[in-house]
N, C-alpha and C positions, 0 to 999 in steps of 0.2 A: 048624337055623333054626327048626324048629316049637317048641323048648323057647324060643327066643328071642320068637317068637310069644306064647307063653302065659304068658311071664312079662311082656309088655307087657299083654296083655288082662286080669291080675291089676290093672295100675295103673290102668286106664281107670275102672272102678265108682267108687272114691273120688275120683278128680279130677272126675267128673261132679257127684258130691255136691257138692263144693266150688264148681264152675262153677253150680250151681242156685243156690246162696247168692250169688254174684258177679251173676246175673243179677236176682233179687229186690232187692238193693240198687240195681244200676243204674237198673233200674225205678221204683223208689221214689222214687230221686234224680230222675229225668227227671220224674215226675208234679209233684214240688214246683218243679223248676228252670223248665220252660216257663211258669208264671204268674208265678213270679220275674223270670224275664228280659223278659216283656212288661209287668209292671207298671213295673220299675226302667228298662227302655229308653223307655217313653212318658212315666213321671216324670222323666226326665233332659231332656225337653222341655217339662215344665209350664211355663206362665207364672206359676204359684204359686210363689214362691220356697222356702217350707219344703219342699214334695213334691219340688223339684227338688233341694233341699238333702240332705233324708234318702236321695233315690235316688243321689246321687252319693256321699255318704259310704259307704254299704252296696258300691256298685261298686268304689269306690278301695280299702276296707278288704280285700275278699275278693280282689281283683286282686292287690294289692300286697303280700300275704303268704302264705307257703307253706301249702298243702292240709294237709301234715304236720303244721304246726306248728298249724294251725286245729283238726284232727284231735286232737291230744295235749292242746290247749288246753280243749275240749269236754268230753274223756273224762276228765282228770285234774285240771285246774284247777276246772271248774265244782263238782265236789263240795265244795271247800274252801268254797264259798260257800252249800252246803246243797241245790245240785241234782243230784240223782244220775240220770243217764240211762242206758239200757239200753245197751250197745254198738251192737247194730243200729241203733237210733235214731240214736244219734250219727254212725254211718257216712252212714246215708243223709242225714240233714240237713246234716251239714257238706260233703259231696258236692254236695248241692242247692244249697247257698249259693253253693259256689265255681262250680260252671257256670251259676247265675243270674247271677252278677256278669258272666262273660264274655259271656253270652248277652245280657244288657242292651244290650251296645255292638254286637252283632250286630243287634238291634232296633233301636236308635237309628239306627245306618248305613242299613239298610235303609227307615227311615221319612223319612229326610232325601233317599234318593236318589229319592222321587216328586216330580215336578215340581211346583213352588209352584202353578200353574196350577190342579192337581185340586182343591187345597183351596179356590182363589178361586173355581171353579165350583160346590162345595159351597155357600159363601157365599152364593153368586148365586141358587141355588136354596132358598134359607132354610133349609138344615141345620143342627143344632146341632153344636156341635164334637164331640160323641159320633158322632153320626149321621156325620159326615165321617170320622171315623176308622175307624168300622166298616164304612161302606157304600164309599169311596172309597179311604182311604191303604192300611187293611191289606191288602185283596185284591190291591193292587198292590205292596205290599213283601214280602208272603209269598214268593214265588218266590226272591226276592233272599235271603232269610234263610235257604232251605234250604241250600245248599251249605255255608257257613261253620257251620250248625246239625250238619250230618252229621259235618263236623269235631271240634265240641266234643263229639258222644255218642262219637264213640272216643276222644277224651282222658278223659272221665268212666268209660269200660271201662277205660282204663289206669288213672285213678287209684282204682278200687275194689281194686287191689292193696295199697293203703295201710292199709286194714281191717283187715288181718291182724295190724298191728302192736298192735291193742287187741282181741286175741284173738278176732275172728270168723272162722269156720273157713271162709272163701271159698277161690277156686281156689288162691291163692298160699299160704294158710296150710295148706291139705291136702298142698300140693305139697311143702312145707319140712317136715311132719312124714312124709310117704313117705320124703322124702330119708333124714331120721335115721333111719329105722327101718330101711330096707332099703339103702340107699346106693347105690341106683341112680340117680345124679345125672344122667346124660345121657338116658337114657330118660324119666324124669319132667319134666325141664325142657325136652324137645323137646316132649311130648304137652301139657305146659301152653302152649308157644308156639303150638303150632296150634289149640288152642283158642281160645286169645284171637284168633288171626288169623281163624279160621271166623267167629266172632262180627263180629269187625271188618268181614268181608265181607258178613255179611249186613246190618249196619246202613247199609253203603254200597249196597248193592242197594235197600233199603228207603227210602232217602232218593231215590235216582234215580228209582224208580218213583214217588215223592211229588213230586219235582219235574215228571215228565212229565203228572201229574195236575192241577197247579195252575198249570202255566206259561199266562202270560198269551198268547193268539193275537191 
């Protein structure tokens, strides 16, 4: 039993190194995806047709195509046009664009859920459209955004495994390397499963805490 524990302990440090890379990619993608989702969600409701059209094209393209194909296109096809991006940057940008497209629909749905009378009250107070959005609509829409946003974060975490296919040494890539070196498939993939699950639990707990803080009373 002690020998088994020692063998498992040897696997943990390299997997944790891979997990650190996974978390870096996820954090970078979230930083880009949040403003993308907000801008695109609001843009799809714009009265300006070009803005609405651009936002819709972005959302439909990235929702309607595979994240894996998007990743390969940015990493393998863009260099054919003279644009060579580091693998890490490609992973972050593609995952952010993908998550932002889904997030835009979350934002749009939450904004539409705010009662029209709230906007009318803002107009009656002589507020601009921007002020109505910032001071009245968004504060009421944010609580409705958080539960589906938490699901998107967990989906983003799982999608980070795709970056292993463009040579990034994330958790999945590290696990595959260890498996080929040690042939200890069961232990390695069980540890990977537990690590992904632990991060997902932390995300869920964080979102629920945020929900309690911003809940409209």
